MDAnalysis code that builds the backbone (N, CA, C; Angstrom):
import MDAnalysis as mda
import numpy as np

u = mda.Universe.empty(519, n_residues=173, atom_resindex=np.repeat(np.arange(173), 3), trajectory=True)
u.add_TopologyAttr("name", ["N", "CA", "C"] * 173)
u.add_TopologyAttr("resid", np.arange(1, 174))
u.add_TopologyAttr("resname", ["MET", "GLN", "PHE", "ILE", "ASN", "ASN", "TYR", "LEU", "ALA", "ILE", "GLY", "GLU", "ILE", "LEU", "LYS", "PRO", "PHE", "ARG", "GLN", "ASN", "GLY", "LEU", "LEU", "LEU", "ALA", "ARG", "ILE", "GLU", "THR", "ALA", "PHE", "LEU", "GLU", "ASP", "ILE", "SER", "LYS", "ALA", "LYS", "ALA", "VAL", "PHE", "LEU", "LYS", "VAL", "ASN", "GLY", "LEU", "HIS", "VAL", "PRO", "PHE", "PHE", "ILE", "GLU", "SER", "PHE", "GLU", "TYR", "GLU", "ASP", "GLU", "SER", "CYS", "LEU", "MET", "LYS", "LEU", "GLU", "GLU", "PHE", "ASN", "SER", "PRO", "GLU", "ILE", "ILE", "LYS", "SER", "TRP", "ASN", "GLY", "GLU", "GLU", "ILE", "PHE", "LEU", "ASN", "ILE", "ARG", "ASP", "VAL", "SER", "ALA", "GLU", "SER", "LEU", "LYS", "GLN", "PHE", "ARG", "ARG", "THR", "THR", "PHE", "ASP", "HIS", "ILE", "ASN", "GLY", "PHE", "THR", "LEU", "VAL", "ASP", "ASN", "SER", "THR", "ASN", "ARG", "THR", "PHE", "PHE", "ILE", "THR", "ASP", "ILE", "GLU", "GLU", "TYR", "PRO", "GLN", "GLN", "LEU", "MET", "ALA", "THR", "VAL", "VAL", "ALA", "ASP", "GLY", "LEU", "SER", "VAL", "LEU", "VAL", "PRO", "ILE", "VAL", "GLU", "GLN", "TRP", "ILE", "SER", "GLU", "ILE", "ASP", "GLU", "GLU", "GLN", "LYS", "LEU", "ILE", "TYR", "MET", "ASN", "LEU", "PRO", "ASP", "GLY", "LEU", "ILE"])
u.atoms.positions = np.array([
    [0.860, -1.164, 0.000],
    [0.000, 0.000, 0.000],
    [0.902, 1.222, 0.000],
    [0.689, 2.061, -0.954],
    [1.567, 3.211, -1.093],
    [0.763, 4.503, -0.959],
    [1.011, 5.246, 0.132],
    [0.404, 6.552, 0.326],
    [1.368, 7.607, -0.179],
    [0.882, 8.523, -0.987],
    [1.672, 9.670, -1.403],
    [0.821, 10.883, -1.092],
    [1.280, 11.700, -0.139],
    [0.495, 12.828, 0.378],
    [-0.860, 12.305, 0.840],
    [-1.945, 12.759, 0.270],
    [-3.274, 12.288, 0.665],
    [-3.861, 11.324, -0.354],
    [-3.013, 10.618, -1.079],
    [-3.468, 9.741, -2.143],
    [-2.939, 8.331, -1.919],
    [-3.748, 7.365, -2.339],
    [-3.408, 5.957, -2.179],
    [-3.402, 5.296, -3.541],
    [-2.291, 4.650, -3.902],
    [-2.208, 3.901, -5.158],
    [-3.073, 2.654, -5.024],
    [-4.037, 2.499, -5.928],
    [-4.978, 1.378, -5.837],
    [-4.946, 0.474, -7.058],
    [-4.179, 0.858, -8.075],
    [-4.134, 0.040, -9.281],
    [-3.332, 0.706, -10.369],
    [-3.544, 0.233, -11.607],
    [-2.821, 0.803, -12.738],
    [-3.626, 0.661, -14.017],
    [-3.344, 1.561, -14.951],
    [-3.955, 1.497, -16.277],
    [-3.214, 0.433, -17.069],
    [-3.970, -0.475, -17.692],
    [-3.345, -1.547, -18.460],
    [-3.280, -1.236, -19.952],
    [-4.449, -0.916, -20.562],
    [-4.460, -0.670, -22.002],
    [-5.819, -0.162, -22.442],
    [-5.896, 0.340, -23.684],
    [-7.191, 0.762, -24.221],
    [-8.085, -0.462, -24.444],
    [-9.384, -0.236, -24.410],
    [-10.348, -1.293, -24.685],
    [-11.298, -0.770, -25.743],
    [-11.187, -1.304, -26.929],
    [-11.975, -0.870, -28.085],
    [-11.616, 0.554, -28.486],
    [-12.457, 1.145, -29.313],
    [-12.167, 2.459, -29.881],
    [-12.896, 3.602, -29.181],
    [-13.695, 3.311, -28.175],
    [-14.589, 4.326, -27.615],
    [-14.056, 5.038, -26.369],
    [-12.772, 4.928, -26.106],
    [-12.210, 5.633, -24.957],
    [-12.257, 4.856, -23.659],
    [-12.738, 3.627, -23.708],
    [-12.705, 2.792, -22.505],
    [-11.275, 2.310, -22.273],
    [-10.912, 2.173, -21.010],
    [-9.604, 1.615, -20.699],
    [-9.765, 0.432, -19.766],
    [-8.844, -0.493, -19.882],
    [-8.786, -1.648, -19.009],
    [-7.791, -1.319, -17.910],
    [-8.198, -1.537, -16.666],
    [-7.325, -1.235, -15.524],
    [-7.329, -2.401, -14.549],
    [-6.243, -2.506, -13.794],
    [-6.167, -3.463, -12.683],
    [-6.352, -2.655, -11.410],
    [-7.317, -3.060, -10.603],
    [-7.609, -2.373, -9.347],
    [-7.547, -3.406, -8.224],
    [-6.890, -3.054, -7.123],
    [-6.860, -3.941, -5.962],
    [-8.303, -4.213, -5.517],
    [-8.635, -5.475, -5.327],
    [-10.001, -5.891, -5.008],
    [-10.584, -5.145, -3.818],
    [-9.781, -4.885, -2.815],
    [-10.271, -4.218, -1.603],
    [-10.852, -2.837, -1.883],
    [-10.437, -2.205, -3.005],
    [-10.855, -0.830, -3.280],
    [-11.896, -0.710, -4.389],
    [-12.424, -1.822, -4.882],
    [-13.393, -1.769, -5.972],
    [-14.659, -1.005, -5.583],
    [-15.152, -1.235, -4.398],
    [-16.357, -0.521, -3.968],
    [-16.071, 0.977, -3.815],
    [-14.909, 1.316, -3.281],
    [-14.548, 2.725, -3.108],
    [-14.456, 3.448, -4.450],
    [-13.820, 2.808, -5.429],
    [-13.661, 3.475, -6.724],
    [-15.005, 3.577, -7.438],
    [-15.891, 2.606, -7.217],
    [-17.201, 2.671, -7.874],
    [-18.046, 3.821, -7.316],
    [-17.745, 4.285, -6.101],
    [-18.470, 5.404, -5.483],
    [-17.778, 6.749, -5.714],
    [-16.501, 6.715, -6.095],
    [-15.727, 7.955, -6.260],
    [-16.167, 8.701, -7.519],
    [-16.027, 10.003, -7.476],
    [-16.328, 10.826, -8.651],
    [-15.122, 10.920, -9.572],
    [-13.924, 10.780, -9.000],
    [-12.706, 10.938, -9.793],
    [-11.611, 10.020, -9.270],
    [-10.710, 9.661, -10.177],
    [-9.451, 9.018, -9.796],
    [-8.364, 10.046, -10.078],
    [-7.186, 9.787, -9.567],
    [-6.083, 10.724, -9.738],
    [-4.932, 10.023, -10.446],
    [-4.344, 10.733, -11.376],
    [-3.162, 10.265, -12.081],
    [-2.071, 11.303, -11.875],
    [-0.824, 10.855, -11.871],
    [0.274, 11.804, -11.676],
    [0.626, 12.476, -12.999],
    [0.614, 13.798, -12.962],
    [1.002, 14.612, -14.107],
    [2.061, 15.586, -13.604],
    [3.267, 15.457, -14.130],
    [4.386, 16.302, -13.694],
    [4.542, 16.296, -12.170],
    [4.396, 15.111, -11.573],
    [4.588, 14.961, -10.136],
    [3.406, 15.357, -9.277],
    [2.329, 15.842, -9.884],
    [1.139, 16.245, -9.123],
    [-0.006, 15.278, -9.384],
    [-0.851, 15.078, -8.376],
    [-2.035, 14.231, -8.530],
    [-3.152, 15.062, -9.139],
    [-3.536, 14.704, -10.354],
    [-4.548, 15.454, -11.100],
    [-5.814, 14.603, -11.183],
    [-6.973, 15.196, -10.871],
    [-8.221, 14.414, -10.937],
    [-8.684, 14.208, -12.376],
    [-9.171, 13.009, -12.635],
    [-9.834, 12.674, -13.887],
    [-11.183, 12.090, -13.502],
    [-12.243, 12.727, -13.969],
    [-13.581, 12.326, -13.562],
    [-14.005, 11.031, -14.248],
    [-14.670, 10.180, -13.482],
    [-15.093, 8.869, -13.949],
    [-16.459, 9.018, -14.622],
    [-16.519, 8.663, -15.911],
    [-17.798, 8.684, -16.628],
    [-18.526, 7.361, -16.490],
    [-17.782, 6.256, -16.492],
    [-18.393, 4.938, -16.268],
    [-17.342, 4.014, -15.673],
    [-17.846, 3.007, -14.960],
    [-16.949, 2.072, -14.279],
    [-17.684, 0.756, -14.092],
    [-17.083, -0.335, -14.524],
    [-17.618, -1.666, -14.251],
    [-16.454, -2.613, -14.021],
    [-16.663, -3.580, -13.132],
    [-15.547, -4.444, -12.778],
    [-15.968, -5.886, -12.612],
    [-14.952, -6.743, -12.740],
    [-15.087, -8.165, -12.473],
    [-13.735, -8.619, -11.945],
    [-13.718, -9.163, -10.757],
    [-12.478, -9.538, -10.077],
    [-11.580, -8.313, -9.937],
    [-10.319, -8.404, -10.384],
    [-9.392, -7.282, -10.226],
    [-9.310, -6.396, -11.462],
    [-9.981, -6.782, -12.542],
    [-9.896, -5.943, -13.739],
    [-11.191, -5.164, -13.909],
    [-11.052, -4.009, -14.498],
    [-12.230, -3.179, -14.681],
    [-12.134, -2.413, -15.986],
    [-13.293, -2.030, -16.471],
    [-13.392, -1.142, -17.613],
    [-13.814, 0.203, -17.075],
    [-13.110, 1.225, -17.511],
    [-13.362, 2.554, -16.987],
    [-13.322, 3.546, -18.138],
    [-14.211, 4.520, -18.069],
    [-14.185, 5.635, -19.015],
    [-13.926, 6.882, -18.198],
    [-12.816, 7.548, -18.514],
    [-12.459, 8.778, -17.837],
    [-12.701, 9.952, -18.773],
    [-13.167, 11.046, -18.189],
    [-13.339, 12.274, -18.958],
    [-11.989, 12.635, -19.589],
    [-11.993, 13.093, -20.811],
    [-10.809, 13.485, -21.567],
    [-10.044, 12.312, -22.173],
    [-10.409, 11.080, -21.850],
    [-9.778, 9.902, -22.450],
    [-10.726, 9.421, -23.542],
    [-10.506, 9.914, -24.777],
    [-11.464, 9.660, -25.841],
    [-10.948, 8.782, -26.965],
    [-9.695, 8.372, -26.898],
    [-9.159, 7.539, -27.976],
    [-8.126, 6.558, -27.428],
    [-7.918, 5.458, -28.161],
    [-6.895, 4.493, -27.742],
    [-5.507, 5.118, -27.651],
    [-5.210, 6.090, -28.529],
    [-3.885, 6.729, -28.529],
    [-3.631, 7.469, -27.212],
    [-4.644, 8.167, -26.725],
    [-4.504, 8.876, -25.447],
    [-4.272, 7.866, -24.326],
    [-5.072, 6.806, -24.319],
    [-4.955, 5.801, -23.255],
    [-3.595, 5.113, -23.306],
    [-3.105, 4.796, -24.500],
    [-1.795, 4.136, -24.630],
    [-0.688, 4.957, -23.986],
    [-0.804, 6.266, -24.036],
    [0.234, 7.108, -23.425],
    [0.221, 7.006, -21.897],
    [-0.843, 6.452, -21.338],
    [-0.962, 6.280, -19.891],
    [-0.768, 4.828, -19.441],
    [-0.531, 3.893, -20.379],
    [-0.349, 2.482, -20.022],
    [0.693, 2.334, -18.917],
    [0.368, 1.536, -17.904],
    [1.293, 1.269, -16.806],
    [1.309, 2.321, -15.714],
    [0.580, 3.411, -15.896],
    [0.558, 4.474, -14.870],
    [-0.329, 4.073, -13.700],
    [0.095, 4.459, -12.510],
    [-0.676, 4.155, -11.306],
    [-1.950, 4.993, -11.238],
    [-2.980, 4.363, -10.671],
    [-4.258, 5.032, -10.421],
    [-4.349, 5.257, -8.918],
    [-4.714, 6.471, -8.526],
    [-4.801, 6.829, -7.113],
    [-6.232, 7.236, -6.761],
    [-6.582, 7.037, -5.496],
    [-7.788, 7.613, -4.917],
    [-7.351, 8.570, -3.822],
    [-8.126, 9.627, -3.648],
    [-7.904, 10.503, -2.509],
    [-8.258, 9.696, -1.268],
    [-7.474, 9.801, -0.228],
    [-7.685, 9.007, 0.979],
    [-9.077, 9.226, 1.569],
    [-9.678, 10.401, 1.311],
    [-11.051, 10.660, 1.784],
    [-12.063, 9.750, 1.114],
    [-11.734, 9.215, -0.061],
    [-12.641, 8.338, -0.802],
    [-12.438, 6.865, -0.474],
    [-11.528, 6.570, 0.452],
    [-11.223, 5.188, 0.810],
    [-11.790, 4.895, 2.196],
    [-12.579, 3.834, 2.294],
    [-13.182, 3.485, 3.581],
    [-12.166, 2.791, 4.483],
    [-12.374, 2.914, 5.770],
    [-11.499, 2.251, 6.751],
    [-11.573, 0.742, 6.559],
    [-12.754, 0.231, 6.230],
    [-12.918, -1.210, 6.019],
    [-12.095, -1.688, 4.822],
    [-12.043, -0.885, 3.758],
    [-11.242, -1.254, 2.578],
    [-9.762, -1.315, 2.923],
    [-9.293, -0.322, 3.690],
    [-7.891, -0.328, 4.102],
    [-7.576, -1.555, 4.943],
    [-8.478, -1.884, 5.846],
    [-8.295, -3.049, 6.708],
    [-8.251, -4.334, 5.876],
    [-9.196, -4.459, 4.938],
    [-9.251, -5.640, 4.082],
    [-7.989, -5.744, 3.241],
    [-7.512, -4.616, 2.712],
    [-6.308, -4.629, 1.894],
    [-5.100, -5.065, 2.714],
    [-4.954, -4.516, 3.903],
    [-3.838, -4.906, 4.774],
    [-3.885, -6.390, 5.071],
    [-5.079, -6.892, 5.349],
    [-5.230, -8.300, 5.700],
    [-4.837, -9.172, 4.502],
    [-5.344, -8.871, 3.305],
    [-5.044, -9.700, 2.140],
    [-3.600, -9.522, 1.685],
    [-3.033, -8.353, 1.896],
    [-1.661, -8.110, 1.480],
    [-0.681, -8.978, 2.258],
    [-0.940, -9.179, 3.527],
    [0.013, -9.914, 4.358],
    [-0.431, -11.332, 4.701],
    [-1.641, -11.751, 4.335],
    [-2.071, -13.117, 4.608],
    [-1.134, -14.143, 3.980],
    [-0.575, -13.819, 2.840],
    [0.258, -14.776, 2.122],
    [1.583, -15.077, 2.829],
    [1.983, -14.288, 3.835],
    [3.259, -14.566, 4.519],
    [3.110, -15.629, 5.601],
    [1.883, -16.109, 5.816],
    [1.688, -17.232, 6.729],
    [2.501, -18.418, 6.178],
    [3.369, -19.002, 7.011],
    [4.235, -20.087, 6.560],
    [5.617, -19.616, 6.122],
    [5.826, -18.295, 6.070],
    [7.145, -17.746, 5.762],
    [8.027, -17.823, 7.005],
    [9.299, -17.566, 6.823],
    [10.234, -17.451, 7.935],
    [10.572, -15.979, 8.110],
    [10.409, -15.483, 9.333],
    [10.741, -14.099, 9.665],
    [12.209, -14.068, 10.069],
    [12.976, -13.162, 9.468],
    [14.388, -12.994, 9.805],
    [14.537, -11.632, 10.468],
    [15.041, -11.632, 11.713],
    [15.309, -10.381, 12.424],
    [16.668, -9.876, 11.947],
    [16.667, -8.742, 11.257],
    [17.906, -8.206, 10.667],
    [18.987, -7.921, 11.698],
    [18.621, -7.496, 12.893],
    [19.642, -7.112, 13.875],
    [20.306, -8.311, 14.546],
    [19.579, -9.419, 14.712],
    [20.149, -10.578, 15.392],
    [20.380, -11.762, 14.462],
    [19.829, -11.698, 13.252],
    [19.855, -12.810, 12.291],
    [19.145, -14.058, 12.796],
    [18.343, -13.927, 13.852],
    [17.522, -15.051, 14.317],
    [16.362, -15.227, 13.355],
    [15.912, -16.472, 13.208],
    [14.791, -16.771, 12.326],
    [13.641, -17.355, 13.144],
    [12.434, -17.045, 12.688],
    [11.224, -17.493, 13.376],
    [10.204, -17.904, 12.321],
    [9.575, -19.042, 12.521],
    [8.573, -19.532, 11.588],
    [7.231, -18.863, 11.890],
    [6.594, -18.292, 10.872],
    [5.288, -17.645, 11.040],
    [4.205, -18.706, 10.907],
    [3.461, -18.911, 11.993],
    [2.424, -19.942, 11.998],
    [1.035, -19.398, 11.713],
    [0.854, -18.071, 11.878],
    [-0.476, -17.507, 11.660],
    [-0.386, -15.994, 11.501],
    [-1.340, -15.428, 10.790],
    [-1.502, -13.978, 10.667],
    [-2.891, -13.664, 11.205],
    [-2.971, -12.750, 12.168],
    [-4.257, -12.424, 12.793],
    [-4.481, -10.920, 12.805],
    [-5.743, -10.529, 12.643],
    [-6.135, -9.121, 12.686],
    [-6.588, -8.806, 14.105],
    [-5.911, -7.900, 14.759],
    [-6.305, -7.398, 16.068],
    [-6.923, -6.015, 15.847],
    [-7.611, -5.455, 16.849],
    [-8.325, -4.190, 16.618],
    [-7.497, -3.087, 15.962],
    [-6.265, -2.905, 16.354],
    [-5.475, -1.817, 15.775],
    [-4.246, -2.287, 15.015],
    [-4.043, -3.605, 14.896],
    [-2.774, -4.063, 14.336],
    [-2.899, -5.454, 13.753],
    [-2.246, -5.685, 12.639],
    [-2.091, -7.012, 12.070],
    [-0.903, -7.655, 12.785],
    [-1.059, -8.909, 13.227],
    [-0.018, -9.576, 14.004],
    [0.349, -10.916, 13.368],
    [1.635, -11.251, 13.443],
    [2.120, -12.564, 13.027],
    [2.403, -13.365, 14.286],
    [1.941, -14.592, 14.309],
    [2.299, -15.498, 15.393],
    [3.522, -16.270, 14.932],
    [4.598, -16.191, 15.718],
    [5.841, -16.893, 15.386],
    [6.206, -17.831, 16.529],
    [7.012, -18.814, 16.222],
    [7.506, -19.737, 17.239],
    [8.914, -19.294, 17.609],
    [9.112, -18.974, 18.910],
    [10.413, -18.534, 19.417],
    [10.711, -19.326, 20.686],
    [11.757, -20.096, 20.647],
    [12.165, -20.913, 21.794],
    [11.022, -21.787, 22.296],
    [10.269, -22.357, 21.353],
    [9.182, -23.262, 21.697],
    [7.892, -22.579, 22.114],
    [7.857, -21.270, 22.144],
    [6.665, -20.529, 22.543],
    [6.087, -19.758, 21.363],
    [4.763, -19.563, 21.385],
    [4.128, -18.717, 20.379],
    [4.221, -17.269, 20.833],
    [4.717, -16.397, 19.951],
    [4.915, -14.984, 20.267],
    [4.243, -14.166, 19.160],
    [3.571, -13.075, 19.558],
    [2.957, -12.176, 18.586],
    [3.939, -11.087, 18.191],
    [4.064, -10.875, 16.870],
    [4.943, -9.831, 16.331],
    [4.074, -8.910, 15.477],
    [4.047, -7.623, 15.798],
    [3.262, -6.695, 14.970],
    [3.827, -6.616, 13.550],
    [2.922, -6.626, 12.575],
    [3.337, -6.434, 11.186],
    [3.279, -4.938, 10.912],
    [4.415, -4.304, 11.071],
    [4.542, -2.862, 10.863],
    [5.316, -2.681, 9.561],
    [4.666, -2.059, 8.572],
    [5.286, -1.931, 7.249],
    [6.660, -1.279, 7.307],
    [6.848, -0.297, 8.208],
    [8.130, 0.391, 8.313],
    [9.230, -0.530, 8.822],
    [8.868, -1.607, 9.509],
    [9.857, -2.545, 10.021],
    [10.303, -3.548, 8.960],
    [9.522, -3.711, 7.901],
    [9.821, -4.708, 6.873],
    [10.849, -4.126, 5.907],
    [11.984, -4.814, 5.783],
    [13.005, -4.343, 4.853],
    [12.926, -5.076, 3.522],
    [12.448, -6.314, 3.536],
    [12.367, -7.081, 2.292],
    [11.458, -8.282, 2.490],
    [10.746, -8.633, 1.429],
    [9.976, -9.881, 1.402],
    [10.469, -10.663, 0.198],
    [11.045, -11.842, 0.460],
    [11.545, -12.716, -0.593],
    [10.505, -13.814, -0.810],
    [9.649, -13.602, -1.825],
    [8.551, -14.534, -2.104],
    [9.088, -15.917, -2.476],
    [10.161, -15.953, -3.245],
    [10.707, -17.212, -3.738],
    [11.222, -18.088, -2.595],
    [11.983, -17.477, -1.676],
    [12.557, -18.219, -0.555],
    [11.617, -18.286, 0.648],
    [10.469, -17.569, 0.557],
    [9.484, -17.489, 1.651],
    [10.122, -16.927, 2.925],
    [10.803, -15.776, 2.741],
    [11.455, -15.089, 3.855],
    [10.928, -13.667, 3.936],
    [10.747, -13.183, 5.163],
    [10.411, -11.777, 5.381],
    [11.459, -11.224, 6.343],
    [12.166, -10.208, 5.887],
    [13.220, -9.588, 6.684],
    [12.643, -8.362, 7.380],
    [12.846, -8.303, 8.710],
    [12.304, -7.195, 9.478],
    [13.356, -6.620, 10.424],
    [13.249, -5.312, 10.659],
    [14.069, -4.630, 11.652],
    [13.240, -4.530, 12.924],
    [13.341, -5.551, 13.758],
    [12.538, -5.623, 14.981],
    [13.198, -4.827, 16.101],
    [12.391, -4.206, 16.938],
    [12.955, -3.504, 18.096],
    [13.658, -4.484, 19.041],
    [14.715, -4.016, 19.685],
    [15.444, -4.861, 20.637],
    [14.493, -5.367, 21.712],
    [14.609, -6.664, 22.006],
    [13.836, -7.268, 23.085],
    [12.424, -7.671, 22.717],
    [11.985, -7.450, 21.487],
    [10.629, -7.822, 21.113],
    [10.429, -9.323, 21.194],
    [11.438, -10.069, 20.711],
    [11.350, -11.542, 20.770],
    [12.508, -12.053, 21.600],
])
């Protein structure tokens, strides 16, 4: 999840769809309801988030067809291929953010957590949502210990090796 100022990256423009100015986009599933209610999405133009008003929007799974004001031809859309789509944080529900966080980190269940400062490793046995924090249950010295999943603490996630490297505070585990 990437916040830039008051904007959240929720997907990207993939390509034009037909000749009528429709574009195909990938949108994170957690934000589909939010984008369907929003009046505009934001695209970066010269480093600034510029609103583009949504004329139509329909989705299935993570892909959607969208018509944006001023996007009237495949040539215009092609110039935006691969660009990130943002929503203003005011247009994103707390439930969507929670769902996104949960789905983003659910896949690390079964990974090995590596503490960068001590090089100790811990097997992640579960990911749980607590009222204010996503937590990983790890096995440390035969005991189950809860470790907060704080994005700022994560230095790297190696999907191939199933490792998550974190800068844990001293004494946490």
